[in-house]
N, CA, C and O atoms as a CHARMM CRD file, in Angstrom:
* protein
*
  400
    1    1 UNK  N     23.80500  46.35900  51.76100 PROA 1      0.00000
    2    1 UNK  CA    24.17300  47.16600  50.79200 PROA 1      0.00000
    3    1 UNK  C     25.49600  47.99400  51.13700 PROA 1      0.00000
    4    1 UNK  O     25.61800  48.55900  52.22500 PROA 1      0.00000
    5    2 UNK  N     26.37000  48.02800  50.25300 PROA 2      0.00000
    6    2 UNK  CA    27.62500  48.88800  50.45000 PROA 2      0.00000
    7    2 UNK  C     27.71100  49.87900  49.29500 PROA 2      0.00000
    8    2 UNK  O     27.73900  49.55000  48.10900 PROA 2      0.00000
    9    3 UNK  N     27.74800  51.10800  49.75600 PROA 3      0.00000
   10    3 UNK  CA    27.84600  52.18800  48.66700 PROA 3      0.00000
   11    3 UNK  C     26.74600  52.08300  47.70400 PROA 3      0.00000
   12    3 UNK  O     27.02100  52.31000  46.52600 PROA 3      0.00000
   13    4 UNK  N     25.53600  51.77300  48.02000 PROA 4      0.00000
   14    4 UNK  CA    24.38200  51.57500  47.23900 PROA 4      0.00000
   15    4 UNK  C     24.35600  50.35500  46.22900 PROA 4      0.00000
   16    4 UNK  O     23.55200  50.27000  45.30100 PROA 4      0.00000
   17    5 UNK  N     25.25400  49.49600  46.50100 PROA 5      0.00000
   18    5 UNK  CA    25.36400  48.35400  45.68600 PROA 5      0.00000
   19    5 UNK  C     25.20200  46.96700  46.54600 PROA 5      0.00000
   20    5 UNK  O     25.63500  46.91700  47.69800 PROA 5      0.00000
   21    6 UNK  N     24.65200  46.00900  46.02300 PROA 6      0.00000
   22    6 UNK  CA    24.62800  44.80300  46.74300 PROA 6      0.00000
   23    6 UNK  C     26.03400  44.16100  46.74600 PROA 6      0.00000
   24    6 UNK  O     26.84500  44.34200  45.83700 PROA 6      0.00000
   25    7 UNK  N     26.25400  43.42200  47.80200 PROA 7      0.00000
   26    7 UNK  CA    27.62600  42.84300  47.98600 PROA 7      0.00000
   27    7 UNK  C     28.26100  42.06600  46.76400 PROA 7      0.00000
   28    7 UNK  O     29.43500  42.12400  46.39600 PROA 7      0.00000
   29    8 UNK  N     27.17500  41.28400  46.18600 PROA 8      0.00000
   30    8 UNK  CA    27.59000  40.53100  45.01800 PROA 8      0.00000
   31    8 UNK  C     28.00600  41.41600  43.83100 PROA 8      0.00000
   32    8 UNK  O     28.88300  41.03900  43.05400 PROA 8      0.00000
   33    9 UNK  N     27.41300  42.52300  43.70200 PROA 9      0.00000
   34    9 UNK  CA    27.73300  43.44800  42.54400 PROA 9      0.00000
   35    9 UNK  C     29.03700  44.12400  42.95000 PROA 9      0.00000
   36    9 UNK  O     29.92000  44.27200  42.10500 PROA 9      0.00000
   37   10 UNK  N     29.18100  44.49400  44.06000 PROA 10     0.00000
   38   10 UNK  CA    30.58300  45.09500  44.49400 PROA 10     0.00000
   39   10 UNK  C     31.68000  44.06200  44.29300 PROA 10     0.00000
   40   10 UNK  O     32.76100  44.39400  43.80700 PROA 10     0.00000
   41   11 UNK  N     31.42400  42.84800  44.65200 PROA 11     0.00000
   42   11 UNK  CA    32.47200  41.73200  44.49000 PROA 11     0.00000
   43   11 UNK  C     32.71700  41.62700  42.99400 PROA 11     0.00000
   44   11 UNK  O     33.87100  41.53900  42.57500 PROA 11     0.00000
   45   12 UNK  N     31.67200  41.63300  42.17500 PROA 12     0.00000
   46   12 UNK  CA    31.93800  41.39500  40.72600 PROA 12     0.00000
   47   12 UNK  C     32.71500  42.53400  40.13200 PROA 12     0.00000
   48   12 UNK  O     33.59100  42.32000  39.29400 PROA 12     0.00000
   49   13 UNK  N     32.38400  43.85500  40.59100 PROA 13     0.00000
   50   13 UNK  CA    33.24700  44.97300  40.06100 PROA 13     0.00000
   51   13 UNK  C     34.63600  44.91700  40.56200 PROA 13     0.00000
   52   13 UNK  O     35.51700  45.33400  39.81100 PROA 13     0.00000
   53   14 UNK  N     34.94800  44.46700  41.70800 PROA 14     0.00000
   54   14 UNK  CA    36.21900  44.33700  42.19500 PROA 14     0.00000
   55   14 UNK  C     37.02400  43.30900  41.59400 PROA 14     0.00000
   56   14 UNK  O     38.23100  43.47000  41.40900 PROA 14     0.00000
   57   15 UNK  N     36.33300  42.13100  41.24300 PROA 15     0.00000
   58   15 UNK  CA    37.05100  41.09900  40.48200 PROA 15     0.00000
   59   15 UNK  C     37.26900  41.47000  39.06500 PROA 15     0.00000
   60   15 UNK  O     38.33700  41.20700  38.51100 PROA 15     0.00000
   61   16 UNK  N     36.29300  42.07500  38.45400 PROA 16     0.00000
   62   16 UNK  CA    36.51400  42.55800  37.03500 PROA 16     0.00000
   63   16 UNK  C     37.67500  43.63200  36.89700 PROA 16     0.00000
   64   16 UNK  O     38.43000  43.68800  35.92600 PROA 16     0.00000
   65   17 UNK  N     37.71800  44.51300  38.04300 PROA 17     0.00000
   66   17 UNK  CA    38.75600  45.45900  38.10700 PROA 17     0.00000
   67   17 UNK  C     40.04500  44.79400  38.10700 PROA 17     0.00000
   68   17 UNK  O     40.85700  45.13500  37.24800 PROA 17     0.00000
   69   18 UNK  N     40.35800  43.87400  38.96500 PROA 18     0.00000
   70   18 UNK  CA    41.54400  43.06500  39.11100 PROA 18     0.00000
   71   18 UNK  C     41.93800  42.32600  37.81900 PROA 18     0.00000
   72   18 UNK  O     43.11100  42.27800  37.45000 PROA 18     0.00000
   73   19 UNK  N     40.87500  41.72100  37.10700 PROA 19     0.00000
   74   19 UNK  CA    41.25200  41.06800  35.84900 PROA 19     0.00000
   75   19 UNK  C     41.72500  42.01000  34.87500 PROA 19     0.00000
   76   19 UNK  O     42.68600  41.71000  34.16600 PROA 19     0.00000
   77   20 UNK  N     41.07900  43.24900  34.75400 PROA 20     0.00000
   78   20 UNK  CA    41.47200  44.24700  33.85000 PROA 20     0.00000
   79   20 UNK  C     42.81500  44.69100  34.19300 PROA 20     0.00000
   80   20 UNK  O     43.58000  44.90600  33.25300 PROA 20     0.00000
   81   21 UNK  N     43.25500  44.87400  35.45800 PROA 21     0.00000
   82   21 UNK  CA    44.50100  45.31000  35.79900 PROA 21     0.00000
   83   21 UNK  C     45.58500  44.32500  35.46300 PROA 21     0.00000
   84   21 UNK  O     46.67100  44.78000  35.10300 PROA 21     0.00000
   85   22 UNK  N     45.41600  43.06300  35.54000 PROA 22     0.00000
   86   22 UNK  CA    46.37500  42.13500  35.20500 PROA 22     0.00000
   87   22 UNK  C     46.41900  41.96000  33.62000 PROA 22     0.00000
   88   22 UNK  O     47.45000  41.60100  33.05100 PROA 22     0.00000
   89   23 UNK  N     45.33600  42.21200  33.00500 PROA 23     0.00000
   90   23 UNK  CA    45.35000  42.12300  31.56100 PROA 23     0.00000
   91   23 UNK  C     46.17200  43.21800  30.98500 PROA 23     0.00000
   92   23 UNK  O     47.08400  42.96100  30.19900 PROA 23     0.00000
   93   24 UNK  N     45.87700  44.44500  31.35400 PROA 24     0.00000
   94   24 UNK  CA    46.65700  45.65200  30.87500 PROA 24     0.00000
   95   24 UNK  C     48.01400  45.58400  31.27300 PROA 24     0.00000
   96   24 UNK  O     48.91500  45.89900  30.49500 PROA 24     0.00000
   97   25 UNK  N     48.25000  45.14600  32.57100 PROA 25     0.00000
   98   25 UNK  CA    49.80700  45.09200  32.88900 PROA 25     0.00000
   99   25 UNK  C     50.43800  44.04300  32.20200 PROA 25     0.00000
  100   25 UNK  O     51.62000  44.24600  31.92600 PROA 25     0.00000
  101   26 UNK  N     49.92400  42.91700  31.83900 PROA 26     0.00000
  102   26 UNK  CA    50.55500  41.89000  31.04200 PROA 26     0.00000
  103   26 UNK  C     50.71000  42.40500  29.69600 PROA 26     0.00000
  104   26 UNK  O     51.82900  42.38400  29.18200 PROA 26     0.00000
  105   27 UNK  N     49.68500  42.87500  29.05200 PROA 27     0.00000
  106   27 UNK  CA    49.83900  43.41300  27.68400 PROA 27     0.00000
  107   27 UNK  C     50.93600  44.48200  27.59400 PROA 27     0.00000
  108   27 UNK  O     51.76300  44.45500  26.68200 PROA 27     0.00000
  109   28 UNK  N     50.93600  45.36500  28.48800 PROA 28     0.00000
  110   28 UNK  CA    51.93700  46.49800  28.57300 PROA 28     0.00000
  111   28 UNK  C     53.33600  45.98600  28.77400 PROA 28     0.00000
  112   28 UNK  O     54.26500  46.53000  28.17600 PROA 28     0.00000
  113   29 UNK  N     53.54800  44.92400  29.61700 PROA 29     0.00000
  114   29 UNK  CA    54.81100  44.19800  29.77500 PROA 29     0.00000
  115   29 UNK  C     55.25000  43.49300  28.53900 PROA 29     0.00000
  116   29 UNK  O     56.43300  43.45600  28.20200 PROA 29     0.00000
  117   30 UNK  N     54.32600  42.95700  27.89600 PROA 30     0.00000
  118   30 UNK  CA    54.63300  42.20500  26.59500 PROA 30     0.00000
  119   30 UNK  C     55.01800  43.25100  25.50800 PROA 30     0.00000
  120   30 UNK  O     55.96800  43.04800  24.75200 PROA 30     0.00000
  121   31 UNK  N     54.29200  44.32000  25.45500 PROA 31     0.00000
  122   31 UNK  CA    54.60400  45.23300  24.49100 PROA 31     0.00000
  123   31 UNK  C     56.10000  45.89100  24.65600 PROA 31     0.00000
  124   31 UNK  O     56.85300  46.08800  23.70200 PROA 31     0.00000
  125   32 UNK  N     56.38200  46.17600  25.92300 PROA 32     0.00000
  126   32 UNK  CA    57.71100  46.64600  26.22800 PROA 32     0.00000
  127   32 UNK  C     58.73100  45.69800  25.88200 PROA 32     0.00000
  128   32 UNK  O     59.71800  46.05000  25.23500 PROA 32     0.00000
  129   33 UNK  N     58.54500  44.43900  26.29700 PROA 33     0.00000
  130   33 UNK  CA    59.60200  43.43500  26.05700 PROA 33     0.00000
  131   33 UNK  C     59.76100  43.06000  24.56000 PROA 33     0.00000
  132   33 UNK  O     60.82000  42.60600  24.12800 PROA 33     0.00000
  133   34 UNK  N     58.65700  43.27000  23.78000 PROA 34     0.00000
  134   34 UNK  CA    58.72500  43.00400  22.30900 PROA 34     0.00000
  135   34 UNK  C     59.68100  44.19500  21.82600 PROA 34     0.00000
  136   34 UNK  O     60.60400  43.91300  21.06200 PROA 34     0.00000
  137   35 UNK  N     59.50500  45.41200  22.21300 PROA 35     0.00000
  138   35 UNK  CA    60.20900  46.41700  21.58900 PROA 35     0.00000
  139   35 UNK  C     61.52700  46.75900  22.20700 PROA 35     0.00000
  140   35 UNK  O     62.29300  47.53700  21.63900 PROA 35     0.00000
  141   36 UNK  N     61.81900  46.18900  23.37900 PROA 36     0.00000
  142   36 UNK  CA    63.18700  46.41000  24.08300 PROA 36     0.00000
  143   36 UNK  C     63.98100  45.08300  24.02300 PROA 36     0.00000
  144   36 UNK  O     65.16300  45.06000  23.68200 PROA 36     0.00000
  145   37 UNK  N     63.26600  43.95800  24.37500 PROA 37     0.00000
  146   37 UNK  CA    64.00500  42.73600  24.45900 PROA 37     0.00000
  147   37 UNK  C     64.15500  42.42500  25.90000 PROA 37     0.00000
  148   37 UNK  O     64.49200  43.29800  26.70000 PROA 37     0.00000
  149   38 UNK  N     63.89700  41.11300  26.27500 PROA 38     0.00000
  150   38 UNK  CA    63.87400  40.82600  27.73500 PROA 38     0.00000
  151   38 UNK  C     65.34700  40.82800  28.36100 PROA 38     0.00000
  152   38 UNK  O     65.54400  41.09100  29.54700 PROA 38     0.00000
  153   39 UNK  N     66.31400  40.52500  27.49600 PROA 39     0.00000
  154   39 UNK  CA    67.73200  40.53900  27.98700 PROA 39     0.00000
  155   39 UNK  C     68.13400  41.93900  28.25300 PROA 39     0.00000
  156   39 UNK  O     68.71900  42.24600  29.29200 PROA 39     0.00000
  157   40 UNK  N     67.82100  42.80600  27.31200 PROA 40     0.00000
  158   40 UNK  CA    68.17300  44.24900  27.53300 PROA 40     0.00000
  159   40 UNK  C     67.43800  44.86000  28.64500 PROA 40     0.00000
  160   40 UNK  O     67.99000  45.68100  29.37800 PROA 40     0.00000
  161   41 UNK  N     66.09000  44.45900  28.82200 PROA 41     0.00000
  162   41 UNK  CA    65.48000  44.95800  29.93700 PROA 41     0.00000
  163   41 UNK  C     66.01300  44.56100  31.27300 PROA 41     0.00000
  164   41 UNK  O     65.95200  45.34300  32.22100 PROA 41     0.00000
  165   42 UNK  N     66.53400  43.36800  31.37700 PROA 42     0.00000
  166   42 UNK  CA    67.18100  42.88800  32.71100 PROA 42     0.00000
  167   42 UNK  C     68.44900  43.60700  32.79800 PROA 42     0.00000
  168   42 UNK  O     68.80900  43.88200  33.94300 PROA 42     0.00000
  169   43 UNK  N     69.19200  43.96500  31.85100 PROA 43     0.00000
  170   43 UNK  CA    70.44300  44.62900  32.00700 PROA 43     0.00000
  171   43 UNK  C     70.27200  46.04800  32.34300 PROA 43     0.00000
  172   43 UNK  O     71.10300  46.59500  33.06700 PROA 43     0.00000
  173   44 UNK  N     69.23400  46.70600  31.86500 PROA 44     0.00000
  174   44 UNK  CA    68.99100  48.10500  32.05700 PROA 44     0.00000
  175   44 UNK  C     68.16500  48.49700  33.13200 PROA 44     0.00000
  176   44 UNK  O     67.96400  49.68400  33.38800 PROA 44     0.00000
  177   45 UNK  N     67.62700  47.47500  33.83900 PROA 45     0.00000
  178   45 UNK  CA    66.64300  47.75400  34.86100 PROA 45     0.00000
  179   45 UNK  C     67.28200  48.40500  36.13600 PROA 45     0.00000
  180   45 UNK  O     68.26300  47.85700  36.63800 PROA 45     0.00000
  181   46 UNK  N     66.77800  49.52100  36.66400 PROA 46     0.00000
  182   46 UNK  CA    67.21100  49.99400  37.88600 PROA 46     0.00000
  183   46 UNK  C     66.64800  49.48100  39.03500 PROA 46     0.00000
  184   46 UNK  O     65.92600  48.49100  38.92000 PROA 46     0.00000
  185   47 UNK  N     66.86300  50.02000  40.24900 PROA 47     0.00000
  186   47 UNK  CA    66.32700  49.49200  41.46900 PROA 47     0.00000
  187   47 UNK  C     65.28300  50.31800  42.06900 PROA 47     0.00000
  188   47 UNK  O     65.13800  50.33700  43.29100 PROA 47     0.00000
  189   48 UNK  N     64.52200  51.02700  41.25400 PROA 48     0.00000
  190   48 UNK  CA    63.45500  51.82400  41.85000 PROA 48     0.00000
  191   48 UNK  C     62.34500  51.04200  42.32100 PROA 48     0.00000
  192   48 UNK  O     61.81200  50.14000  41.67300 PROA 48     0.00000
  193   49 UNK  N     61.96800  51.47700  43.64100 PROA 49     0.00000
  194   49 UNK  CA    60.77400  50.77200  44.30800 PROA 49     0.00000
  195   49 UNK  C     59.38500  51.52600  43.79000 PROA 49     0.00000
  196   49 UNK  O     59.35400  52.71400  43.46700 PROA 49     0.00000
  197   50 UNK  N     58.45300  50.79600  43.77100 PROA 50     0.00000
  198   50 UNK  CA    57.17100  51.41100  43.48300 PROA 50     0.00000
  199   50 UNK  C     56.69300  52.11200  44.64700 PROA 50     0.00000
  200   50 UNK  O     56.99700  51.73700  45.78000 PROA 50     0.00000
  201   51 UNK  N     55.92200  53.16300  44.41700 PROA 51     0.00000
  202   51 UNK  CA    55.43200  53.95600  45.47900 PROA 51     0.00000
  203   51 UNK  C     54.42300  53.23700  46.30700 PROA 51     0.00000
  204   51 UNK  O     53.84800  52.27900  45.79000 PROA 51     0.00000
  205   52 UNK  N     54.13300  53.58700  47.54800 PROA 52     0.00000
  206   52 UNK  CA    53.16500  53.03400  48.41300 PROA 52     0.00000
  207   52 UNK  C     51.76600  53.06300  47.72800 PROA 52     0.00000
  208   52 UNK  O     50.99200  52.11400  47.84700 PROA 52     0.00000
  209   53 UNK  N     51.47200  54.14400  47.02800 PROA 53     0.00000
  210   53 UNK  CA    50.04900  54.34100  46.39900 PROA 53     0.00000
  211   53 UNK  C     49.88600  53.23900  45.37300 PROA 53     0.00000
  212   53 UNK  O     48.82700  52.61400  45.31100 PROA 53     0.00000
  213   54 UNK  N     51.00700  52.95700  44.48400 PROA 54     0.00000
  214   54 UNK  CA    50.88800  51.96700  43.52000 PROA 54     0.00000
  215   54 UNK  C     50.74400  50.60400  44.17100 PROA 54     0.00000
  216   54 UNK  O     49.97100  49.79500  43.65800 PROA 54     0.00000
  217   55 UNK  N     51.41200  50.29500  45.23300 PROA 55     0.00000
  218   55 UNK  CA    51.17800  48.94600  45.91600 PROA 55     0.00000
  219   55 UNK  C     49.86700  48.86100  46.43600 PROA 55     0.00000
  220   55 UNK  O     49.21500  47.83900  46.22300 PROA 55     0.00000
  221   56 UNK  N     49.34500  49.88700  47.15200 PROA 56     0.00000
  222   56 UNK  CA    47.96800  49.88600  47.77900 PROA 56     0.00000
  223   56 UNK  C     46.92000  49.85400  46.74900 PROA 56     0.00000
  224   56 UNK  O     45.86400  49.28600  47.02800 PROA 56     0.00000
  225   57 UNK  N     47.08200  50.40900  45.56200 PROA 57     0.00000
  226   57 UNK  CA    46.12200  50.53200  44.57300 PROA 57     0.00000
  227   57 UNK  C     45.63400  49.37600  44.02500 PROA 57     0.00000
  228   57 UNK  O     44.58100  49.40500  43.38800 PROA 57     0.00000
  229   58 UNK  N     46.30500  48.27300  44.19800 PROA 58     0.00000
  230   58 UNK  CA    45.75400  46.91800  43.68800 PROA 58     0.00000
  231   58 UNK  C     44.43400  46.51000  44.39800 PROA 58     0.00000
  232   58 UNK  O     43.61400  45.76000  43.86800 PROA 58     0.00000
  233   59 UNK  N     44.29500  47.01800  45.55000 PROA 59     0.00000
  234   59 UNK  CA    43.09500  46.62100  46.37500 PROA 59     0.00000
  235   59 UNK  C     41.90800  47.59400  46.02600 PROA 59     0.00000
  236   59 UNK  O     40.80500  47.35700  46.51900 PROA 59     0.00000
  237   60 UNK  N     42.08000  48.65200  45.21800 PROA 60     0.00000
  238   60 UNK  CA    41.08500  49.57800  44.74400 PROA 60     0.00000
  239   60 UNK  C     40.71800  49.23400  43.34400 PROA 60     0.00000
  240   60 UNK  O     41.53700  49.51000  42.46700 PROA 60     0.00000
  241   61 UNK  N     39.53200  48.63700  43.00400 PROA 61     0.00000
  242   61 UNK  CA    39.37800  48.33800  41.63700 PROA 61     0.00000
  243   61 UNK  C     39.58900  49.50700  40.66100 PROA 61     0.00000
  244   61 UNK  O     39.28700  50.66300  40.95500 PROA 61     0.00000
  245   62 UNK  N     40.10800  49.15500  39.52000 PROA 62     0.00000
  246   62 UNK  CA    40.32300  49.95600  38.30300 PROA 62     0.00000
  247   62 UNK  C     41.51500  51.01000  38.56800 PROA 62     0.00000
  248   62 UNK  O     42.00800  51.60000  37.60700 PROA 62     0.00000
  249   63 UNK  N     41.93600  51.22200  39.77200 PROA 63     0.00000
  250   63 UNK  CA    43.03200  52.20800  39.96300 PROA 63     0.00000
  251   63 UNK  C     44.38100  51.79400  39.38200 PROA 63     0.00000
  252   63 UNK  O     45.06600  52.56400  38.70900 PROA 63     0.00000
  253   64 UNK  N     44.72400  50.55400  39.67100 PROA 64     0.00000
  254   64 UNK  CA    46.02700  50.05900  39.04400 PROA 64     0.00000
  255   64 UNK  C     45.91700  49.97600  37.59400 PROA 64     0.00000
  256   64 UNK  O     46.91900  50.19200  36.91300 PROA 64     0.00000
  257   65 UNK  N     44.79100  49.68300  37.04800 PROA 65     0.00000
  258   65 UNK  CA    44.65100  49.71000  35.59800 PROA 65     0.00000
  259   65 UNK  C     44.74400  51.12600  34.99600 PROA 65     0.00000
  260   65 UNK  O     45.26800  51.31200  33.89800 PROA 65     0.00000
  261   66 UNK  N     44.23700  52.09400  35.72000 PROA 66     0.00000
  262   66 UNK  CA    44.43900  53.50200  35.27900 PROA 66     0.00000
  263   66 UNK  C     45.82600  54.06400  35.37100 PROA 66     0.00000
  264   66 UNK  O     46.25100  54.94900  34.62800 PROA 66     0.00000
  265   67 UNK  N     46.56900  53.43200  36.43100 PROA 67     0.00000
  266   67 UNK  CA    47.92100  53.81500  36.45600 PROA 67     0.00000
  267   67 UNK  C     48.70700  53.23400  35.37100 PROA 67     0.00000
  268   67 UNK  O     49.60900  53.90800  34.87400 PROA 67     0.00000
  269   68 UNK  N     48.44300  51.97700  34.92400 PROA 68     0.00000
  270   68 UNK  CA    49.02600  51.37400  33.78300 PROA 68     0.00000
  271   68 UNK  C     48.74700  52.15500  32.44300 PROA 68     0.00000
  272   68 UNK  O     49.64700  52.38800  31.63600 PROA 68     0.00000
  273   69 UNK  N     47.47300  52.53300  32.26600 PROA 69     0.00000
  274   69 UNK  CA    47.11400  53.41200  31.13000 PROA 69     0.00000
  275   69 UNK  C     47.78000  54.74000  31.32000 PROA 69     0.00000
  276   69 UNK  O     48.20700  55.25300  30.28600 PROA 69     0.00000
  277   70 UNK  N     47.95000  55.39100  32.42700 PROA 70     0.00000
  278   70 UNK  CA    48.81500  56.61700  32.55600 PROA 70     0.00000
  279   70 UNK  C     50.21300  56.37000  32.11600 PROA 70     0.00000
  280   70 UNK  O     50.83000  57.24100  31.50300 PROA 70     0.00000
  281   71 UNK  N     50.75700  55.17300  32.41800 PROA 71     0.00000
  282   71 UNK  CA    52.15400  55.04200  31.99700 PROA 71     0.00000
  283   71 UNK  C     52.31300  54.73000  30.53300 PROA 71     0.00000
  284   71 UNK  O     53.37500  54.96100  29.95600 PROA 71     0.00000
  285   72 UNK  N     51.20900  54.17800  29.89300 PROA 72     0.00000
  286   72 UNK  CA    51.12400  53.99900  28.38500 PROA 72     0.00000
  287   72 UNK  C     51.08900  55.34300  27.72200 PROA 72     0.00000
  288   72 UNK  O     51.73500  55.57700  26.70000 PROA 72     0.00000
  289   73 UNK  N     50.23600  56.32300  28.38700 PROA 73     0.00000
  290   73 UNK  CA    50.15100  57.75400  27.77300 PROA 73     0.00000
  291   73 UNK  C     51.48500  58.43000  27.88900 PROA 73     0.00000
  292   73 UNK  O     51.88500  59.12400  26.95400 PROA 73     0.00000
  293   74 UNK  N     52.23700  58.26300  29.03800 PROA 74     0.00000
  294   74 UNK  CA    53.46500  58.96900  29.21800 PROA 74     0.00000
  295   74 UNK  C     54.45900  58.34800  28.23700 PROA 74     0.00000
  296   74 UNK  O     55.28400  59.08400  27.69700 PROA 74     0.00000
  297   75 UNK  N     54.42900  56.98400  27.96200 PROA 75     0.00000
  298   75 UNK  CA    55.39500  56.56500  26.91600 PROA 75     0.00000
  299   75 UNK  C     55.03500  57.05300  25.53100 PROA 75     0.00000
  300   75 UNK  O     55.91900  57.37400  24.73600 PROA 75     0.00000
  301   76 UNK  N     53.67400  57.11700  25.21400 PROA 76     0.00000
  302   76 UNK  CA    53.33700  57.65400  23.89000 PROA 76     0.00000
  303   76 UNK  C     53.60600  59.13300  23.73200 PROA 76     0.00000
  304   76 UNK  O     54.24000  59.50200  22.74400 PROA 76     0.00000
  305   77 UNK  N     53.19800  59.97200  24.58200 PROA 77     0.00000
  306   77 UNK  CA    53.22800  61.41000  24.48300 PROA 77     0.00000
  307   77 UNK  C     54.62700  61.95000  24.85600 PROA 77     0.00000
  308   77 UNK  O     55.17800  62.76700  24.11800 PROA 77     0.00000
  309   78 UNK  N     55.20400  61.50900  25.97900 PROA 78     0.00000
  310   78 UNK  CA    56.53300  62.12900  26.32000 PROA 78     0.00000
  311   78 UNK  C     57.73100  61.52700  25.57700 PROA 78     0.00000
  312   78 UNK  O     58.62900  62.24600  25.13800 PROA 78     0.00000
  313   79 UNK  N     57.72700  60.21900  25.44900 PROA 79     0.00000
  314   79 UNK  CA    58.89400  59.50700  24.97400 PROA 79     0.00000
  315   79 UNK  C     58.83600  59.43300  23.37300 PROA 79     0.00000
  316   79 UNK  O     59.60100  60.06100  22.64200 PROA 79     0.00000
  317   80 UNK  N     57.85000  58.60000  22.94600 PROA 80     0.00000
  318   80 UNK  CA    57.84300  58.27300  21.54000 PROA 80     0.00000
  319   80 UNK  C     57.65500  59.41100  20.62300 PROA 80     0.00000
  320   80 UNK  O     58.25800  59.46600  19.55100 PROA 80     0.00000
  321   81 UNK  N     56.79600  60.36400  21.03500 PROA 81     0.00000
  322   81 UNK  CA    56.51700  61.59500  20.19800 PROA 81     0.00000
  323   81 UNK  C     57.67800  62.47900  20.27400 PROA 81     0.00000
  324   81 UNK  O     57.76100  63.35200  19.41100 PROA 81     0.00000
  325   82 UNK  N     58.61700  62.39300  21.19500 PROA 82     0.00000
  326   82 UNK  CA    59.78900  63.32100  21.18300 PROA 82     0.00000
  327   82 UNK  C     60.98700  62.61400  20.74800 PROA 82     0.00000
  328   82 UNK  O     62.07100  63.17200  20.92000 PROA 82     0.00000
  329   83 UNK  N     60.93500  61.39200  20.17400 PROA 83     0.00000
  330   83 UNK  CA    61.96100  60.70800  19.51100 PROA 83     0.00000
  331   83 UNK  C     62.80300  59.85000  20.46700 PROA 83     0.00000
  332   83 UNK  O     63.88000  59.37200  20.10900 PROA 83     0.00000
  333   84 UNK  N     62.32600  59.68200  21.59900 PROA 84     0.00000
  334   84 UNK  CA    63.11300  58.79800  22.56000 PROA 84     0.00000
  335   84 UNK  C     62.68100  57.40600  22.23100 PROA 84     0.00000
  336   84 UNK  O     61.69000  57.19500  21.53200 PROA 84     0.00000
  337   85 UNK  N     63.46900  56.39700  22.76500 PROA 85     0.00000
  338   85 UNK  CA    63.26100  54.90000  22.50200 PROA 85     0.00000
  339   85 UNK  C     62.41800  54.33500  23.65600 PROA 85     0.00000
  340   85 UNK  O     62.17600  54.98900  24.67000 PROA 85     0.00000
  341   86 UNK  N     61.96800  53.02900  23.43300 PROA 86     0.00000
  342   86 UNK  CA    61.32000  52.39900  24.50100 PROA 86     0.00000
  343   86 UNK  C     62.22600  51.96200  25.57100 PROA 86     0.00000
  344   86 UNK  O     61.80900  51.73400  26.70600 PROA 86     0.00000
  345   87 UNK  N     63.55600  51.83300  25.20300 PROA 87     0.00000
  346   87 UNK  CA    64.52300  51.47000  26.26700 PROA 87     0.00000
  347   87 UNK  C     64.83500  52.73500  27.15200 PROA 87     0.00000
  348   87 UNK  O     65.10700  52.60100  28.34500 PROA 87     0.00000
  349   88 UNK  N     64.79300  53.82300  26.60900 PROA 88     0.00000
  350   88 UNK  CA    64.99400  55.11000  27.51600 PROA 88     0.00000
  351   88 UNK  C     63.69500  55.22300  28.44100 PROA 88     0.00000
  352   88 UNK  O     63.77400  55.64300  29.59500 PROA 88     0.00000
  353   89 UNK  N     62.58200  54.85000  27.89600 PROA 89     0.00000
  354   89 UNK  CA    61.37800  54.85800  28.84600 PROA 89     0.00000
  355   89 UNK  C     61.44200  53.92500  29.89900 PROA 89     0.00000
  356   89 UNK  O     60.96800  54.17000  31.00800 PROA 89     0.00000
  357   90 UNK  N     62.05300  52.77100  29.58300 PROA 90     0.00000
  358   90 UNK  CA    62.16300  51.68600  30.63500 PROA 90     0.00000
  359   90 UNK  C     63.21700  52.01100  31.68300 PROA 90     0.00000
  360   90 UNK  O     63.11400  51.59600  32.83800 PROA 90     0.00000
  361   91 UNK  N     64.22900  52.75700  31.26500 PROA 91     0.00000
  362   91 UNK  CA    65.21000  53.16900  32.19200 PROA 91     0.00000
  363   91 UNK  C     64.66600  54.26100  33.14200 PROA 91     0.00000
  364   91 UNK  O     64.94200  54.26900  34.34100 PROA 91     0.00000
  365   92 UNK  N     63.88000  55.17800  32.54400 PROA 92     0.00000
  366   92 UNK  CA    63.17900  56.18100  33.33200 PROA 92     0.00000
  367   92 UNK  C     62.17800  55.52700  34.25200 PROA 92     0.00000
  368   92 UNK  O     62.05300  56.01200  35.37700 PROA 92     0.00000
  369   93 UNK  N     61.49700  54.55300  33.92900 PROA 93     0.00000
  370   93 UNK  CA    60.53300  53.83700  34.74100 PROA 93     0.00000
  371   93 UNK  C     61.14200  53.10600  35.84600 PROA 93     0.00000
  372   93 UNK  O     60.46900  52.95200  36.86600 PROA 93     0.00000
  373   94 UNK  N     62.43600  52.58900  35.77600 PROA 94     0.00000
  374   94 UNK  CA    62.88700  51.71900  36.66800 PROA 94     0.00000
  375   94 UNK  C     64.09500  52.40600  37.54700 PROA 94     0.00000
  376   94 UNK  O     64.64100  51.76600  38.44600 PROA 94     0.00000
  377   95 UNK  N     64.40700  53.52200  37.27900 PROA 95     0.00000
  378   95 UNK  CA    65.51500  54.22300  37.87000 PROA 95     0.00000
  379   95 UNK  C     65.10700  55.38700  38.71600 PROA 95     0.00000
  380   95 UNK  O     64.24700  56.15800  38.28800 PROA 95     0.00000
  381   96 UNK  N     65.65600  55.57000  39.87500 PROA 96     0.00000
  382   96 UNK  CA    65.46800  56.79500  40.71100 PROA 96     0.00000
  383   96 UNK  C     66.03800  57.87600  39.97000 PROA 96     0.00000
  384   96 UNK  O     67.06500  57.72600  39.30800 PROA 96     0.00000
  385   97 UNK  N     65.35600  59.06800  40.05900 PROA 97     0.00000
  386   97 UNK  CA    65.80500  60.20800  39.40600 PROA 97     0.00000
  387   97 UNK  C     66.89400  60.87300  40.24500 PROA 97     0.00000
  388   97 UNK  O     67.67000  61.67300  39.72100 PROA 97     0.00000
  389   98 UNK  N     66.96200  60.56600  41.49200 PROA 98     0.00000
  390   98 UNK  CA    68.07200  61.17600  42.35800 PROA 98     0.00000
  391   98 UNK  C     69.36500  60.52000  42.05400 PROA 98     0.00000
  392   98 UNK  O     70.41700  61.13400  42.23200 PROA 98     0.00000
  393   99 UNK  N     69.34300  59.24500  41.58400 PROA 99     0.00000
  394   99 UNK  CA    70.56700  58.50600  41.29100 PROA 99     0.00000
  395   99 UNK  C     71.17300  58.94400  39.93900 PROA 99     0.00000
  396   99 UNK  O     72.38100  58.78500  39.76400 PROA 99     0.00000
  397  100 UNK  N     70.38500  59.49900  38.95200 PROA 100    0.00000
  398  100 UNK  CA    70.82500  59.69500  37.75700 PROA 100    0.00000
  399  100 UNK  C     71.56400  61.03000  37.58800 PROA 100    0.00000
  400  100 UNK  O     72.03600  61.34200  36.49500 PROA 100    0.00000
């Protein structure tokens, strides 16, 4: 037993978390590309690196999915509700703030 679960159950939770992560990430990417356009996204993309926490979170079930849902909430609450566009959000997401 690991953390009070059988190994098979833990493996199932991990696999389900990874599947949800990819599902949410793909759906969020499709949503942004639909509202911005792929060509415009490629032209306006900055060179911001993902933080180490985001890279490592792929190995912890559900954390990367929660990060994607957090990004969706920031898009809705901070950007869309204040009259900013999806493209401005994309630039914010992909550009270092020190460069701007």
